[in-house]
C-alpha positions in Angstrom: -15.9 26.3 44.3 -12.7 25.5 42.6 -12.2 25.1 38.9 -12.7 21.6 37.5 -9.6 19.5 37.6 -7.9 18.6 34.3 -6.1 15.3 34.3 -4.7 12.9 31.8 -7.2 10.1 31.4 -5.5 6.8 31.8 -5.9 4.1 29.2 -8.7 2.0 30.8 -10.4 -0.9 29.2 -13.8 0.0 27.6 -15.5 -2.6 29.8 -16.2 -1.4 33.3 -14.2 -3.1 36.1 -17.5 -4.2 37.7 -21.2 -4.6 37.1 -24.3 -3.6 39.1 -26.0 -6.4 41.1 -28.8 -4.8 43.1 -30.6 -1.5 43.7 -32.7 -1.5 46.8 -34.5 1.2 48.7 -33.4 1.2 52.3 -34.7 3.7 54.9 -31.8 4.7 57.1 -31.8 6.5 60.5 -30.4 9.7 59.0 -32.1 9.5 55.6 -35.5 7.9 55.0 -34.9 8.4 51.3 -31.9 6.2 50.6 -31.0 3.4 48.1 -28.2 0.9 48.4 -26.6 -0.3 45.1 -24.3 -3.2 45.1 -21.6 -4.1 42.5 -19.5 -7.1 41.6 -16.0 -6.5 40.4 -15.1 -8.4 37.2 -12.0 -9.9 39.0 -14.1 -11.4 41.7 -13.0 -9.0 44.4 -15.0 -7.8 47.4 -18.3 -6.2 46.5 -18.4 -2.4 47.0 -21.6 -0.5 47.7 -23.0 2.9 46.7 -25.4 4.5 49.2 -27.5 7.1 47.4 -29.0 9.7 49.7 -32.0 11.9 48.7 -32.8 13.1 45.3 -29.6 13.4 43.3 -29.4 16.6 41.2 -29.7 16.2 37.5 -27.9 19.3 36.2 -25.3 20.0 38.8 -22.4 18.1 40.4 -23.4 15.4 42.9 -21.8 15.3 46.3 -19.7 12.1 46.8 -17.9 10.8 49.9 -15.5 7.9 49.6 -15.3 5.5 52.5 -12.9 2.7 52.6 -14.1 0.2 55.2 -11.8 -1.5 57.6 -12.4 -2.9 61.0 -9.8 -0.7 62.8 -10.9 2.4 61.0 -14.6 1.8 61.6 -13.9 1.0 65.3 -12.0 4.3 65.6 -14.9 6.2 64.0 -17.4 4.5 66.4 -15.2 5.9 69.2 -15.5 9.4 67.7 -11.9 9.3 66.4 -12.5 9.5 62.6 -15.1 9.8 59.8 -18.0 7.3 59.8 -20.5 6.2 57.2 -23.3 7.4 59.4 -21.9 10.9 59.7 -21.3 11.1 55.9 -25.0 10.0 55.3 -26.2 12.6 57.8 -24.1 15.3 56.2 -25.3 14.4 52.7 -29.0 14.3 53.9 -28.7 17.8 55.4 -27.1 19.0 52.1 -30.0 17.6 50.0 -28.5 14.4 48.8 -25.4 12.7 47.5 -23.6 9.4 47.3 -21.4 7.5 49.8 -19.1 5.0 48.0 -18.4 2.2 50.5 -15.3 0.4 49.3 -14.2 -2.6 51.3 -10.5 -3.3 51.8 -9.0 -6.4 50.1 -6.1 -6.5 52.5 -6.2 -6.9 56.2 -7.3 -3.7 58.0 -4.5 -1.6 59.4 -3.6 -2.1 63.0 -4.6 0.5 65.5 -1.0 1.4 66.0 -0.7 2.1 62.3 -3.7 4.4 62.4 -2.3 6.4 65.3 1.2 6.6 64.0 0.7 7.0 60.3 -0.3 10.5 59.4 0.9 9.9 55.8 2.1 6.9 53.8 5.7 5.7 54.5 8.3 6.5 51.9 8.6 3.7 49.4 5.3 2.0 50.4 3.4 0.5 47.5 0.5 2.4 46.1 -2.5 0.1 46.6 -5.2 2.7 45.9 -5.3 2.6 42.1 -7.8 -0.3 42.0 -10.0 1.4 44.6 -10.1 4.6 42.6 -10.9 2.7 39.4 -13.8 0.9 41.2 -15.1 4.2 42.6 -15.0 5.8 39.2 -16.7 2.9 37.5 -19.4 2.8 40.2 -20.2 6.5 39.6 -20.1 6.1 35.8 -22.5 3.1 36.0 -24.8 5.2 38.2 -24.7 7.9 35.5 -22.8 10.4 37.6 -19.8 11.8 35.8 -19.8 15.3 37.4 -19.1 15.2 41.1 -18.0 17.3 44.1 -15.9 15.3 46.6 -16.8 15.6 50.3 -14.0 15.1 52.9 -11.5 13.9 50.3 -7.9 13.2 51.1 -5.3 15.0 49.2 -5.0 13.7 45.7 -8.3 11.9 45.6 -9.9 14.4 43.2 -7.0 14.2 40.8 -7.0 10.4 40.9 -10.7 10.1 40.2 -10.4 12.7 37.4 -7.8 10.4 35.6 -10.7 7.9 35.1 -12.8 10.4 33.2 -14.8 12.0 36.0 -15.4 15.8 36.1 -14.4 16.6 39.7 -15.6 20.2 40.1 -14.9 20.9 43.7 -13.7 19.5 47.1 -15.6 20.1 50.3 -14.5 19.5 53.9 -16.8 17.4 56.1 -18.9 19.4 58.6 -21.5 18.6 61.1 -24.0 20.8 59.3 -23.3 19.5 55.9 -20.5 20.0 53.5 -18.7 23.3 53.8 -16.3 24.7 51.2 -12.7 23.8 51.9 -10.0 26.4 51.6 
């Protein structure tokens, strides 16, 4: 486990960027003990979901996987070419529990050509992720989860979430038998 990240907390409004709408028990193929919590952004954006798997630990960091939904990305995952929500749920269930944050894209999904050709963002491309990280952080805070361990996070995700007041204690790589410590 790595040391907790220290980040400068951004000046964020005291009011969350969203509010909780529903909290429903939903048995899933890979976890019979699951709940889906929906949220509504205060700016009227697309509603994100939190999928809670198993019993979340009370006194230790909770495993969290961010998933940004998009048609092309989800299609590639279905073809075995990328991460999927189902694989994340299965990994978290094997690990004893955690949360998948399902964030929906507000812009059109990237084209298949972009997915294959873009290993990293293009120089000078606008940073469109700040809103998504704010939503993710607010979702976790509304769920009472301020101390987390990220699963399968992209470079920089832990630092960006920490800027919104979360204690990100570690980062794990995705594995077929549950999260394994990354190097």
